VOGU-3710 file (C-alpha; in Angstrom, 3 decimals, decimal comma):
1> xxxxxxxxxx> -29,368/-70,081/-8,040  -30,723/-67,352/-5,839  -29,128/-67,442/-2,396  -31,997/-65,685/-0,698  -34,457/-67,469/1,518  -38,135/-66,595/1,499  -40,394/-68,339/3,951  -44,095/-67,749/3,624  -47,010/-68,897/5,707  -50,724/-68,341/5,373
11> xxxxxxxxxx> -52,836/-67,066/8,234  -56,505/-67,939/8,298  -57,658/-68,239/11,922  -54,110/-68,575/13,220  -50,675/-67,648/11,948  -48,260/-70,250/10,659  -44,810/-68,817/11,248  -42,097/-70,602/9,274  -38,454/-70,400/10,336  -35,401/-72,478/9,385
21> xxxxxxxxxx> -34,871/-73,599/12,960  -38,270/-74,504/14,296  -40,229/-75,469/11,180  -43,877/-74,507/11,597  -45,395/-73,124/14,749  -48,976/-72,014/15,292  -49,414/-68,667/17,011  -52,652/-66,723/17,588  -53,558/-63,749/15,467  -54,254/-60,414/17,121
31> xxxxxxxxxx> -57,226/-59,270/15,100  -59,212/-58,347/18,205  -59,581/-54,644/17,418  -61,683/-52,633/15,011  -60,181/-49,664/13,250  -60,583/-46,443/15,228  -62,209/-44,540/12,364  -65,731/-45,483/11,105  -66,216/-46,628/7,523  -67,560/-43,177/6,647
41> xxxxxxxxxx> -63,996/-41,875/7,147  -60,568/-42,874/5,823  -59,724/-46,210/7,451  -56,404/-46,844/5,671  -53,474/-45,642/7,811  -50,946/-43,367/6,152  -48,522/-45,554/4,176  -45,755/-42,955/4,072  -45,225/-42,914/7,839  -45,731/-46,448/9,177
51> xxxxxxxxxx> -45,035/-47,787/12,650  -41,325/-47,655/13,444  -40,392/-45,093/10,773  -38,833/-41,626/11,162  -39,120/-40,128/7,653  -35,319/-40,490/7,454  -34,861/-38,751/10,780  -37,202/-35,851/10,039  -39,813/-36,971/12,612  -39,820/-38,764/15,970
61> xxxxxxxxxx> -39,988/-42,515/15,421  -43,632/-43,431/14,945  -44,915/-45,531/17,850  -48,292/-46,095/16,182  -50,095/-45,460/12,912  -51,787/-42,323/11,623  -55,235/-42,012/10,050  -55,436/-38,823/7,985  -59,002/-37,477/8,153  -60,681/-34,064/8,158
71> xxxxxxxxxx> -61,124/-32,293/11,457  -64,282/-33,379/13,248  -64,250/-36,950/11,862  -65,567/-39,350/14,505  -63,023/-41,406/16,447  -64,398/-44,679/17,822  -63,351/-47,224/20,442  -61,475/-50,125/18,851  -62,987/-52,642/21,313  -64,992/-52,808/24,537
81> xxxxxxxxxx> -63,172/-51,507/27,573  -62,778/-48,895/30,282  -61,375/-45,427/29,687  -58,039/-45,296/31,498  -57,382/-41,625/30,703  -59,177/-38,830/28,879  -57,713/-35,337/28,715  -54,591/-33,399/27,770  -51,007/-34,529/28,292  -49,570/-31,267/29,565
91> xxxxxxxxxx> -49,295/-32,405/33,188  -49,502/-36,191/32,771  -47,034/-37,272/30,121  -47,673/-40,295/27,892  -45,096/-39,518/25,195  -41,482/-38,362/25,122  -42,465/-34,859/26,289  -45,466/-32,874/27,584  -48,064/-31,761/25,023  -46,908/-34,460/22,600
101> xxxxxxxxxx> -50,302/-36,080/21,936  -52,375/-33,061/22,950  -55,912/-34,233/23,683  -55,933/-38,018/24,014  -57,941/-41,004/25,194  -56,506/-44,305/26,453  -58,767/-47,361/26,795  -57,988/-50,541/28,709  -59,601/-53,443/26,885  -61,206/-56,580/28,283
111> xxxxxxxxxx> -58,575/-59,015/26,987  -54,876/-59,654/27,411  -52,102/-59,873/24,841  -51,022/-63,400/23,859  -47,748/-62,935/25,749  -49,645/-61,637/28,802  -50,377/-58,104/29,927  -53,393/-55,863/29,547  -54,012/-54,302/26,128  -54,539/-50,542/25,844
121> xxxxxxxxxx> -55,274/-48,343/22,844  -54,271/-44,697/22,636  -56,026/-42,091/20,471  -54,017/-38,883/20,096  -54,218/-35,337/18,645  -57,984/-35,161/19,197  -59,997/-31,980/18,707  -62,821/-33,076/21,016  -63,051/-35,730/23,733  -66,512/-37,163/24,394
131> xxxxxxxxxx> -65,711/-39,663/27,201  -64,198/-39,425/30,664  -61,812/-41,497/32,749  -63,424/-44,580/34,294  -66,249/-44,714/31,765  -67,176/-48,012/30,123  -67,206/-47,894/26,316  -68,346/-50,300/23,620  -66,609/-51,208/20,382  -67,540/-48,603/17,782
141> xxxxxxxxxx> -68,669/-45,991/20,325  -67,669/-42,385/19,634  -64,914/-41,228/22,001  -63,839/-38,014/20,288  -63,091/-36,320/16,978  -60,023/-35,972/14,780  -57,972/-32,852/15,444  -54,510/-31,331/15,343  -53,562/-30,996/19,012  -50,140/-31,733/20,456
151> xxxxxxxxxx> -47,283/-31,913/17,929  -49,555/-32,850/15,009  -48,655/-31,054/11,778  -51,997/-31,794/10,133  -55,402/-33,213/10,955  -55,134/-36,902/11,783  -55,703/-39,531/14,447  -52,591/-41,048/15,987  -53,404/-44,596/17,118  -51,265/-46,824/19,340
161> xxxxxxxxxx> -51,506/-50,246/20,960  -49,714/-50,589/24,301  -49,250/-53,774/26,314  -48,800/-53,964/30,073  -48,126/-50,337/31,013  -50,262/-47,603/29,408  -47,942/-44,878/30,734  -44,859/-46,371/29,057  -44,120/-44,764/25,679  -42,053/-47,826/24,741
171> xxxxxxxxxx> -44,655/-50,485/25,645  -46,077/-50,354/22,115  -46,858/-52,926/19,439  -47,556/-52,360/15,758  -51,325/-51,622/15,555  -51,449/-53,246/12,094  -51,068/-56,604/13,881  -54,284/-56,053/15,836  -56,939/-55,394/13,180  -57,870/-57,447/10,124
181> xxxxxxxxxx> -57,216/-56,464/6,497  -59,962/-54,565/4,732  -62,293/-56,558/2,439  -60,613/-57,884/-0,737  -57,151/-57,213/0,693  -54,454/-59,061/2,617  -51,491/-58,318/4,866  -47,761/-59,096/4,957  -45,867/-59,429/8,254  -42,127/-59,748/7,765
191> xxxxxxxxxx> -38,690/-60,071/9,257  -35,883/-58,813/7,030  -32,255/-59,577/7,813  -29,036/-58,479/6,124  -26,495/-60,729/4,413  -24,896/-61,504/7,801  -28,190/-62,437/9,457  -28,576/-59,235/11,468  -31,815/-57,279/11,493  -32,068/-54,968/8,482
201> xxxxxxxxxx> -33,342/-51,701/9,963  -34,487/-48,574/8,126  -34,523/-50,332/4,748  -36,790/-49,027/2,001  -38,568/-51,684/-0,056  -41,285/-51,743/-2,674  -44,175/-54,109/-3,236  -45,389/-53,672/-6,807  -47,767/-54,840/-9,508  -47,817/-53,745/-13,140
211> xxxxxxxxxx> -50,028/-50,799/-12,193  -49,353/-50,021/-8,518  -46,397/-49,378/-6,210  -46,558/-49,739/-2,418  -43,338/-48,399/-0,878  -42,545/-48,978/2,784  -39,690/-49,331/5,281  -38,456/-51,710/7,925  -38,426/-50,322/11,465  -35,820/-47,594/11,803
221> xxxxxxxxxx> -34,184/-48,989/14,951  -33,689/-52,426/16,466  -34,986/-51,021/19,760  -38,446/-50,543/18,249  -40,784/-52,990/20,035  -41,881/-55,981/17,951  -44,542/-58,580/18,597  -43,132/-61,665/20,365  -45,285/-63,895/18,147  -43,644/-62,669/14,943
231> xxxxxxxxxx> -40,334/-60,921/15,765  -41,216/-58,716/12,797  -39,537/-55,570/11,549  -42,092/-54,587/8,921  -45,831/-54,895/8,280  -47,741/-53,874/5,155  -51,514/-54,053/5,353  -54,475/-53,585/3,007  -52,733/-54,888/-0,116  -55,358/-55,723/-2,751
241> xxxxxxxxxx> -55,505/-59,459/-3,459  -53,148/-60,373/-6,274  -49,541/-61,199/-7,122  -46,637/-58,889/-6,292  -42,924/-58,329/-6,726  -40,986/-57,516/-3,539  -37,770/-55,559/-4,131  -34,965/-53,924/-2,153  -32,505/-51,867/-4,186  -28,778/-52,097/-3,517
251> xxxxxxxxxx> -26,113/-49,420/-3,965  -24,984/-50,740/-7,353  -28,100/-50,108/-9,423  -29,451/-53,604/-8,841  -31,365/-55,383/-6,114  -30,401/-56,819/-2,744  -33,676/-58,690/-2,872  -36,067/-59,456/-5,729  -38,804/-62,088/-5,572  -42,542/-62,536/-6,075
261> xxxxxxxxxx> -45,469/-63,641/-3,951  -49,253/-63,827/-4,230  -51,817/-62,751/-1,660  -55,448/-63,826/-1,376  -58,270/-61,708/0,026  -58,336/-62,040/3,818  -54,897/-63,667/3,882  -51,909/-62,692/5,990  -48,447/-63,877/5,003  -45,596/-64,145/7,476
271> xxxxxxxx> -42,386/-63,645/5,524  -38,756/-64,061/6,504  -36,210/-62,907/3,946  -32,467/-62,296/3,711  -30,789/-59,613/1,650  -27,767/-60,014/-0,597  -24,797/-57,760/0,246  -25,430/-54,138/-0,761
//
């Protein structure tokens, strides 16, 4: 009998988070934002460098998600709000060092996070900024264009969600928790623990069908901010509706985890799973 525990819950208008200790608890979803790229662009964030990942130490830990698009692609406000900052980060630092984001915009939105605190979105590595500090903006309004400023190695939009303090590089949340899945797709929010019950960090896993493979990773460090509603350490969005196999390889040629789940269009599953010893 498999010793692993998988706990799944379906989110429709609210999330049902299942845990062994508290049973079922209803928590609000965070789908209050639009994606920051219009539908004419690429609205799927880069899967190979998700929130909380470092490319095995080759890059700074990702505090947001990245939308790879050609230079000049429109960048739009994810929700109504007021521009908190618009400009370069040479003198005013919003990352771990000056000139990290290059040209950026930060918007304070008109709602608070479920745990309290104002919600801000950050749009980095822009080529062009078309708004100014203090300006009111509407959801979907153009605020700039995709570029390669700051430390960017290629043309893309770096997108972050910050709660409480927009100047704090560590006040982030996973942006995937704040916008809905694309049509005909769903989302998985998960908490993976090791065989001793500790958080399993920096673990590669695959979500597969007979014809597609979606690799991803748990957050690289336990210090990476998680959402208090989920206590998650991985999120995989925009999975086409269907049935999947979720696997984590061990060091012996087998699997520390191997199970299946199905996902409906528009559905979000909250998953808690435990690995076998590696």
